[in-house]
N, C-alpha and C positions, 0 to 999 in steps of 0.2 A: 777713676780712670788713670792709668799710668801715662804721664806726659813726658815729652822729650826734654832733656836738660838744655837750658838756655846757656849758650857760650858767647853770646854777643856782648862785648864789653860796653858798648854804648847803651844798650837797653838795661844792662845790669847796673849802670851808674845813675839811673834815674831814681830819685827818692820814692819811697813807697808811701801810699796813703793808708790811713787807718781803715781797718776792716769793719764791715757791718754784717748783720744777719744775712744779707743778700749774698755774702761771700762764702757761706757755708760749703757750697760745692767745691770751692778751692781747697778747703781744709781736707776734704775727702781725697781729692786728686793729689794733694801734697803727701798725705799719709800713704796712699797707694804707690806713689813714685818713690818715696823713701824706702818702703818695703821692697820694691823691685831692685833697689840699689844697695841692699843691706850688706853685701860683701865689701863694698868700697865707700860707704857713706854712712855717717852717724847723725847727720842733721841736714835740714834743708829749709831754705826761705822761699816764699812764694815767687819771688822774682826769678828764682832758678827754674821755674816751670812757666815763666813768661807772664806772671801776674804781679803787678806792682802794688801789693797789699801787705800790711803788717801782720803776716802770719808765718809762723815757723813750726816745724815738727822736729823733735829731738828724741834720739834713742836714749832711754833711761832704763838700763838693765834689760829686761826681756820685752819691753814695750816701747812703742813710739808715742810720744806725748805731744799733742798739738797745743800751741800757745797763740792766742789771738791778741793783737795789740800789746805785746810784752814790752816792758820798760825796765831797765836796770835802775834801781833806786839806791842801792848801796854797793860798794865794791871795796875789797881789801886785799892786801898781799900781792902786789904786782910781780910778774915774772915774764921772761922772754921765752918764746917758743916758735918752732917752725910748724906751719899748717899748710894743708892742701885744701883744694875745693874742686868739686866736680865740674864747676863752670870754668876752671882755669887749669893750665898745665903746670905741673911742678909744685914746689913748696916755697913759701915766703916766710920771713921772720916777722913777728909781731909781738906786742905786749898784751898779756891777758892778766886777769885777777883770779887768784886762787878761790876767793869767796865772793859771792854776789847774792844780792836779794833782788827778786824780780816780781813785779806786779804783772798780771796777765788775766785774760778771760779764757774760759774753757769753751767747749762747743755749745754750751747752753747760755753763753755770755754771762756766766757767773764770775765775779771777780775773785782773784786769789792773790796772795802774797806768799812767796816761798823762797827759802834760802837754798842755794846750790853751792857745791864746792868741787874741786878737782876737775876731772875731764868733762863732766856734764856742764859745769860752769863755763869751761872753755868753749864747748860747742854752742851754748846759748849765746855767748858774746859774739862768736863768729857769725852766727845767723842774724842776730840783731844788727850787726854792722851792715848787712845787706840792705837794711831799710834806708840808710842814708846814702846808698850807692858806694859804700866803702868796700873795696875788694882787697884782700890781703896781698 
């Protein structure tokens, strides 16, 4: 189900809890909401739809990929960039890493480790920042 975008800075600053199998409906809602905003959004964290769980959805090419309980385990090649967020107005500067390695679970709660680079790596870093309540 498409959910409204949370723009409340107080609730966005609350740290997210690990997701469980009971949170699978949130994954579907997140994917539906990201698809509905595909013109102006390439990634979304669950707290952006009002759920403080460690779930993100990221546009990777032609598909949106959900990641449950993702963690960045390696990062390399820092650079500065300006980013925007559907939950905020305008853009802000931040530091990201060109190359990252991420562990995460899929919708079947199977564990994966995968390397990402470039813009997809930037999106993942931005969304994972939401887990700690960090807003750009």
